N, C-alpha and C positions, 0 to 999 in steps of 0.2 A: 642233617647237613651241618658243616662246620661254620665257624664265624666268617661272614663274607669279607672279602677285601674291598675297601672303599678308596676312592680318590679324594684328595682334599677339596678340590673344586666342587665336589658333589656331596659334601657332608650333610647338607640340608635334607637330602633324600633319606638320611639314616638317623635323623634326630631321635634320641631316646633309645637307640639300638646299639648293641655291641658290634664293633667292627674291628678289622685288622688294617692297620696303616703300614705300608712299606715305604721307607724313605731314608733320608739322611739328616743327621743332627746339625742344625745350623747355630744353635745357641743352647746353653745349659746353665741354669743357676739353681742354687738350693738355699733354703732358709730353714735350717734346723731339721724339722721333721717333714718338710714338704719340698718337692723338687719340680722345676718347670723345664720341660724339654720342648724347644721349638723345632718342629720337624718339617721338612719340605719333601714333596715328591715332584713329579714333572708338571703338576698343575697349580701348585701354590704352596703356602705355608700354614701350619696349624700349631697351636700351643697345646701341649699335652701335660697333664698334671698328675703327680704321684704323691701319695701321703703314706707315711709309715703305718697308718691305721688301715689302709686299703690293700697294701702289698706286703709280701714277705720281706724280711730283713735282707735276704739274698738279692731279691729283685731291686730293692731300694739302693743297695750298694752298687749293683750293676749299672743302674741309672746314673748314679753320682760319679761313676768312673768313666763315663762315655767321653770320647774325644770328639772335637769338632770334625764334622763330615763322616763320622762313623755311620755305616749302613745298619739299620735296625728294622725290626718288625714289632710294632706296638699293638697290643690288644686293649681295648677299652670301650667305654660307652660315650657316645656323642652327646654333648650337652650344649644347649644354646647359651651364649654369653656375649653380650653386645660389646664387651671390652676386648674380646679376643680377636685376632686377625680373622676376617671372614665371618665373624659372628658366632663361631662354634669352637669348642675345645674338647679334648678327649680326657676322660678320667681313666688313667692307666690302671689296668689290673695285672698286666704282664708285659714284659719286653724281652725280645730276643736279639742278641748281637749277631749280625750276619758277617760283618767285617769291620774291624777297628780302623782308625786313621791317625795313629799317633804320629806327631811331627808333621801334620798337614802344613804345607809351606805358605799358604796364603792366610795370614792372620788378620786381626782386627785393626792393626796399625796401617798407616798409609804405605802403599807400595808404588814405586815408579811404574810408568806405562811399559817400559821395556821388560821389567820383571814380570808384569802381568801377562804380556804377550808371550814371554818365554814359557809361561805356565797357562797358556790359553786353554789347554785341554782340561784344566781344573777351574780356571777363572770363569768359564761359561756357566758354572753352577751358581754363581753369585747373582744377586738380585738385578743389578743393572744390565749385565749382559744377557741374563735370562729373559728379562722383559724386552730387550732390544731384539733378540732373536725370535721371540714370539710375535712381535710386530712384523718382522721380516716374513715369517711363515704366513701371516694373514695377508700381507701384500701379494705373495705368490699365489695364494688361494684366490684372491680377488682378480689377479691377472688372468688366471685360467677361466674363472667364471665369466668375466667380462667378454672374452673372446668366444667362449663356448656359446653364450647366450646370443651372440650376434652372428652365429653360423660361420665362424672362422675355423679353418682346418689347421691343426698342429702339424708342422713340418720340422723334423729334427735335422738341422743343418750339421754338416760334418765339422769335427774339431780339427782334423788334419786337412790342410788345403795346399794346392800348388801355387797359389798366387795371393797377392796383397789385396785388401779391400780399402784400407784407410791410409795407405802410404807405406813404402818399404822400410822406412827408418825405424819403425816400431814393431818389427816382426821378430818372433822367436823362431829360429831356424832349427830343424832337427833332421837327422839322417833317416831316409825312408828307403831302405833296401838299395843303398848306393845312389839314391836320388835325393834331391832336396824337397823338403816339405816344411810347412809353417803351421804354427798354432793359430787358430782362427782369430781374426780381429773382430769379426762380425759374421752373423749368419745371413746377412742381407742378399749377397750375390746369389746364394742358393735358393732364397725365397722367391726371387724374381721369376725364374722359370716355373716355380710351383704355383704362383698366382695366375699364370696363364692356363693352368690346369684346373684350379679350384676357385679362382677369382679372389677369395679372401683367405689369407693364410697368416700364420705367425710362428715364430720359434722362440724358445726360452732355454737359455743354456749359458755355459761359461764362455768367456772370451778373454783374449790375452793381448796385452800391449806392452812392448819392451821399452816403455818410456822411462828415461832416467830422471824421474821427477820424485821429489820428496814432499810434495804438498799434501794437505789433508784431503784433497779431492781426488787423489790418484791411487790406484792399486794396479799391480801387474796382471792380476787375475780377478775378474769380476763377472757378474751375471747381467745379461741383457735380455729384454723381451723386445721382439721386433715384428710388428705387423707389416704386411705388404698387400696392397689392394689394386687389382686390375681395374682399369677405366677411371681411376681416381686422379684428381688433380691436387695441387697444393692446398687449395682452400678446403677440400674435403678431408684431407689428411690432418689439417690443423684442427678441424672440428672433432675428428676422431681422437686426436691427442688430448684435447682439453676435456672431452667427455670421459676419457680413460682416467686421467689424473683425478678428476672430481669424484669418480666412482671409487677409486682406491682410497682416497681420503675419507669418504663417507663410510666405507667398510671398516677401516681401522678405528674411526671414532665410535662406530657402533659396537664393535666386537673386542676392542683392546683398550678400553678406558682404564682398566686396572693397571695395565702395563705402562700406559702413558703417565699415570699418576706416580708410579714407582720412579719413572724417569724424570719426574717433575717438569713435564712438558706443559707449556702454556697452550692449552688446546684452543683458546680463543683465537689464536692465529691460524687455526685450521678450520674452524667452524664457519658456516655461512659462505663457503667457497663456491660462488655461483659462476656459471659460464654465460656468455663467452668471456675468456680472459682478455686483458688488454693486449693490443697488437701494435707493434712499431716496425716500420721498415728499417733496414740497416741504416739508411741515410738519416732517418729521424733519430735513431739511437746515437749515431755519430754526432749529430748536432747537440744532443743532450750531454754527451761525454766530453765535448770540447768547450762546454760552458766553463766560465772562470772558476765557479765554486767547485765543480767536479774535478777540474784539473788540480786545484789546490788540495782537494780531498785525496786524490791519488798520490800526490807528492808527499803529503803528510804520512800516508801509509807506507811510503817507500816503494810504491809500485811505479813501473814505467808509464809515462804519459801515453794516452791513446793516440794512435796515428790513424786518421781516416784512410780507409782502404785496407787496413790490417784486420786480422781476426780479433775477436774480443779476448782480453785477458781476464784473469780472476777478479781483479779489482773493478774492471769495466762491468762484468756480470753482476758484481755486488751492488754497484751504483744503480744499475738498471733494475735489479731485483727489489731494491728498496723503494721504488717509485710508487707502487700500488698496494703493497701488503699482500699480494697474491701473485701467482706465476704470471710472467709477461712473455709474449711470443715475439721474437725478433725474426723478421723474414727478409728474404732477398739480399743476401750477402754478395760481395764481389765474387765473381767466378774464380778468380785467382786463389782465393783462400779456402776454397771448398773442394770436395772430392771430385774425381774425374767423371763420375756417372750422373752428375746433377744436371737437369734440364735447364738451359738458359731461358731467361724471361724473354718472350717474343717482343715485348714492348721496350726492353732494354737488355740486349744480349750480354752486356757487361755484368749483369746481375743473375744469380742462380735462383731458381724456384725452390728455395729451401727455407727451413725454419729451425730455430733453437728455442726451446722453452726454458726460461730462467726462473728458478725458484727464489723466493724472497729469503731474507734473513742470512744472506751470504752463502747460500748453498749452491749457487751457480746453475750451470746447465744440467737439467735432468732428462731432457729429450732433444734429440737432433734428428731431423728428417728432411725429405725432399721429394719432389717429383723427379722421376728418373728419365734419362735420355732413352728414347725408344727408336730413334733413327740410327740405322746401322752405320752409315758413313760418318755421322757426327761422333758417335761413340768411338769408332775406330780412330778418328782424328784425335780425340781426347786421350785415348790409351797411349798413342804414340807421343803426344805432347808431354805426358807424364813419365815417359821413359819406361813404360811397362811392356813386357814381352807379349806380343800378339798371340803366340801359340798357347800361352797359359790362359788366355781369355777367349779362345775360339768358341768354346761352348757358350760363353756369356754373350758373344756376338750373335750366335745362332738364333737366340730367341728374338733378335731384332730382324732376322731374315725370314723367319717362319711365323707369320701371324702376330708380330709384335703389336702391342697397343700401349697407349699412355698408362702409366701406373705410378704409384707413390707409396711411401712408407716411412717409418721412423724407428729409432731405437731408444729405449728407455733403460738407463742404468738402475738396476734394482738397488744397489747400495746407496746411490745418491738419493733415490726416492726415500728409502728407509731412514737415512741420516736426517733428512729434512723433517719427516714425520715425527721422529723421535727427539729432534732437537739435539742430536749427538754431533760433536764437533768433527770427528775424524772418521773416514770410511773404514778404517781398520777395525772399528768397534762394531760394525753392523754386518760383518760376514763371519761365519764360524771360525775359519782359519785364514787370516789375512796373509796375502802375498804382496810384498812391497820390494822396492829396490834393495833393501837390506835385510829382508826376512823371508826365509822359506822353512823355518822350524817353528812349531812342530808340524 
């Protein structure tokens, strides 16, 4: 048998043995008769060492001529070395150039964010985006495991829809065989019928909002996970939401410590995240936001002052998120500022049975959910109040006519969750190919 191919993350399994490493050159330096090649593959980085005593002159010259990001195959023996990344290095006996990379555009100098986004297809190879996207991968694995272990059924909601879910002003419209269709804002409306078939369901997929916003918290295309539960009320869905977030945080801390270290994330802010999370009614939150010191804080930040009865702005969420050092749940907003499908509170019909989970450290809303209206006539009234076309929602009304029951659910934005976990400032850095108001390339 030939020399086995090894992955960098698993070099400990090959200590003392000869292996082949397939990867890309991230750094090269030479000191006279010795050369150091830092190699990366999809799992990590490894230092490889070549000496003129151990390799031919031709191989040594080939090593010294390698360009940054050249693709190579290295053959050598795995050696333990506590000083090396990962605790192991490779003593090179041979190297084969697969593809050179002369003129690789991303150098070791500082590049502006627009330049890096223009080269996103290359930038994701580098350490910080690599670490961020591995955390994202872990979050999505955790999402699926959480719901699978709790007997939820995955329902794939359509991307093309005939109607709005979160308001007509943020729809991307497209031609659908001479008819109008829209890119989905949420899979929720299609989950509601499914929860009457399976009781506990969820979807995970891309969603689209044509918001003309340039803030760090917005993308025009992003991913959401949305559970929906038959017979559930607001309190039950709030418990599900906090258990869900705590589970994801635990999984990332358990499996992605190395990546969080690369990102220089202060993990003390994520550890010991116990449930239940603090809960405030909208009215309690409004009282906090109108305190003199918080009004002054908003003014100093150049944010508009909070107006009781309005939805929360970014600065309002930041102030509330800073209160406890962990997510806080704001519930029972005014009906007027929330979506048409939210059940009014029977104790105060001016308030909706809804909740937003606000992350600390300025990351804002990561979850939004509610108990849904299940009375046919009330839902029809709300559809008409919002100026929505009844015919587009007839199927949605049908589930209130045929065995409708109380049900509730929420949506969690994958990017906002990943940004908070990684301590990354802008959502454009936590999705492989960001789509914003000003960017659709590459």
